[in-house]
N, C-alpha and C positions, 0 to 999 in steps of 0.2 A: 543154728541152733534153736534160738527162741522162735523162728519160724515152724520148726518142727513141734516145739512144746505146745506154741497156741494152735497149730493144727490137730494135733492129738485132742487136746482139749475140747475143741469143737466137735471132732467125730465121737469124743464120748458124751458131749451134751446132746448131739442128735441121734444117738443110740444107732439102730441098725440102719437108719436113712442115712447116716453119715457115710456108709461105705456104698451107697449106691452109684453106679457109673455116671449117673446124669446130674448128679448133686454137686453143688458149687463147694461144698467142706471138703468131697472127695477130691476133686480137682485141686483145691489148695494143700490137700495133704500130699497128693502125688509130686505136686509142684515143689512143695518144702523139701520132700524126701530127695528128689532129682537135685535141686540145690545144694543138701547135703552131701550127696555122693558125688556130685560133680567138682564140688570145691574141695575135696579130700578127706580125710576123716580129722575129726576134731583134734586129736592128737598131733596130727602133721601141721595142721594150720598153727596150733600153738607153738610147736617147734620153730617155724618158719617166723611167725610175730617175735619169738624170743632172738632168733638169731638176727633178724633185722634191728632189734633194740640193741642187741650187744654191739653190732657193727657199728650203730649210731653213736655209740658212748666211747668209741675208740678215736 
């Protein structure tokens, strides 16, 4: 989640140049989004962490 927040801020700081295909910021934004999608939604990750924590307590 933090990778997306930081990448989004970088794109905002760069303005239109942040969306150009050859920019480093654009690549970082795409990579952060892919990590976010590949890891599952935030809600699912939180649910999995909660299950693991509850299992450790038993």
